[in-house]
Each structure stands twice: as C-alpha cells, then as structure tokens.
C-alpha positions, 0 to 999 in steps of 0.5 A, spaced: 742 576 584 745 580 578 751 584 578 748 590 581 746 586 587 753 583 587 756 590 587 752 593 592 754 587 597 761 588 595 761 595 597 758 593 604 764 588 604 769 593 602 767 598 608 769 593 613 776 593 616 780 588 612 781 583 618 773 582 618 772 582 610 773 574 609 769 572 614 763 577 612 764 575 605 764 568 606 757 569 610 754 573 604 756 568 599 750 564 598 745 563 592 746 563 585 751 568 585 755 565 591 761 564 586 761 572 584 761 574 592 766 568 594 771 571 588 771 578 591 778 579 594 780 582 600 782 589 600 789 592 602 789 597 608 790 603 603 785 601 598 780 600 604 782 606 607 780 610 600 773 606 600 772 609 607 773 616 604 769 615 598 763 613 603 765 619 607 763 623 601 770 626 601 772 625 594 767 629 590 772 636 590 778 632 588 774 629 582 771 636 580 778 639 580 781 633 576 776 636 570 778 643 571 786 641 571 785 637 564 781 643 561 787 648 564 792 643 560 788 643 554 788 650 554 795 651 556 793 656 561 800 656 565 797 661 571 791 657 572 795 650 571 800 652 576 794 654 581 790 648 580 797 644 581 798 647 588 790 646 590 791 639 587 797 637 592 794 640 598 787 637 597 790 630 596 794 631 602 788 633 606 784 627 603 790 622 605 790 625 612 782 624 612 782 617 610 788 615 615 783 618 620 777 614 618 781 608 618 784 610 625 776 611 627 775 604 625 780 601 629 786 600 624 792 604 624 795 605 617 803 604 616 807 609 613 807 605 606 799 604 606 799 612 607 803 613 601 799 608 597 793 612 599 796 619 597 798 616 590 791 613 589 787 619 591 792 623 586 791 618 581 783 619 581 785 626 581 789 626 574 785 620 571 778 620 569 778 612 569 782 612 576 777 616 578 771 612 576 774 606 579 776 609 586 769 612 586 766 605 586 768 604 593 770 597 592 777 598 591 781 592 592 788 595 591 791 602 591 793 605 584 798 610 582 798 615 576 802 613 570 800 605 571 793 604 569 793 600 563 789 594 566 784 596 572 781 589 571 784 587 578 783 593 582 776 593 583 771 588 587 765 586 583 764 589 576 768 594 573 765 601 572 764 604 565 767 611 564 762 616 561 764 619 555 766 626 556 762 632 553 763 634 546 769 639 547 768 646 544 774 648 539 780 650 542 780 657 539 773 658 542 775 656 549 781 661 548 776 666 546 771 665 551 777 665 556 780 672 553 773 675 554 772 673 561 779 676 562 777 682 559 770 682 563 774 681 569 779 687 567 773 691 565 770 690 572 776 691 576 777 698 572 770 700 573 770 698 581 777 703 581 773 708 577 767 708 582 772 708 588 776 714 585 769 717 584 767 716 591 774 719 593 773 725 589 766 726 591 768 726 599 774 731 597 769 736 593 764 735 599 770 737 604 772 743 600 765 745 599 764 745 607 771 749 607 768 754 602 762 755 606 766 756 613 770 761 609 764 765 606 761 765 613 768 768 616 768 773 610 761 775 612 763 776 619 769 780 618 765 785 613 760 786 619 766 787 623 769 792 618 763 796 617 762 797 625 769 799 625 769 804 620 762 807 623 766 807 629 772 811 626 767 816 622 764 817 629 771 818 632 773 823 626 766 827 627 768 827 635 775 829 634 773 835 629 768 838 634 773 838 639 778 841 635 773 846 633 771 847 640 779 848 642 780 853 636 774 857 639 777 857 646 784 859 643 780 865 639 776 867 646 783 867 649 786 871 644 780 876 644 780 876 652 788 878 652 787 883 647 782 886 651 786 886 657 792 889 654 787 895 652 784 896 658 791 897 662 796 901 658 803 901 660 805 908 663 809 912 658 816 914 660 
C-alpha cells in the first residue's frame, strides 16, 4: 500500500461523521501501511463539514474566484476588486450554509463556533492557493484561517498536497494594456449598440413621417378633386345666372315696348 492508497482510505474515512471515525480507522489499519492509517487523526466537526463540501463538489467556484481575486489585486483594479470582494463574501457565506446542511443531513448539528470555523476555512481556501490545495484534498483534520497558514503539516490527514506553480505571469503593463483594450472594446460595442438603437428609432420615425406624408398627399388630391368639382359647379351656376339675367333683361325690354305701344294706341283726350 503506497501513499496514494493511504490518501484514498483517508478521504473515505474523513467523509464519515466524526463519531464513527476512530472505529472505522482502526478497522482499516492493517497490512504494511497500518501504521500510516492508524496515524490518521480524527477531524473536528468543522473540518469534517468542509470535507463533505469538497466531496459535494461545492468548492470549485470558490477556488476559481480566488485566482480572479488575486489577479485583480495584482492589477490594482479597484472596481473589479470591490466586485469580487462582494462576490467572495456572498459565496463563502452560502458555502458555509451548504456545509452545515450537509452535516445536518448526515446527522450532525454544527455548533455556532463550528459554523464560524467552517466559514473561516472556506474563506482561507478562497484567498490562499496553499489553503485551497489543502482543503480540496477532502482530508482536512482541523479548520484553517487566512493569515495563519505558515505550517499545514498537521491540517491534512495523509500526504500534504503539492501546490502547482502558477502559470507564467505576463507583464503587468501588458495585462493593464489588455484590460484597457478589453474595456475600449466593450465601450465601442456599447456605442455601436446605442447607435443601432438610434438608427432603429430614426428609421421608425422616418417611416411614420412617410406614412403621414402619403396620407396628406392623398388628402390634397381629394381636396383638389373637390375644388375642381366646385369650380365646375360655380362656372355652370355663373352661366345659368347670365342666361337668367339676359332673359330678365329681354323680358323687361318687352314690357317697355308693350307699354309704349299701349300708350300710343290710347292717346289722352285734349283739353
């Protein structure tokens, strides 16, 4: 049995409720590596709850967030740092609640002190890569706290995890230039989106104005037809009036002629 097998046994044991740990450990302590198994220490309730959280797969987001948080610190990006800080606190709190729930499901109610230790341990994993490596083994023996991680030799059952060297970091000025370029690209995209919205709005107003113009032109055509009809009726009325006036004049002339003839036919008697 090698260290890998011991670690596998330890991971199984550290998933058991603390009250069952010692008996289960002793039962597994046999063979050439019995001493290594027997040396595994019983976890505290807080450490056990964090181990459950690891097995539940709930710490991946927190570990990913830690890398983003450290990059924001390196770049001195205050806005991003503040946002990630809020996100970290919310995530740590939610994960601590999840760990307490997993413990409750396994029949163990965590005390207030144990809950606080769980939250401190999760927070340490978020802000420190070494703590994260220790926590993610799922073999935690006691809780961790950020700022007091000088010696992790007694915090993990089985072999200590190795912490992979971080990938080569690009130059700070290059990272800042990249972030500035990304910000400029986002701003350009925002301006383009606003311009597109303005174009759509202007096109809608143009279509509305065109529809209004077409309606007015139709109305003008209707009014022109009405005007032509009225003008034709007025011309016809003028012609009828002229005919009636001529007939009246002719009748008046006939009356005058008849009156003259009548006077001529009946002269007054002389005095």
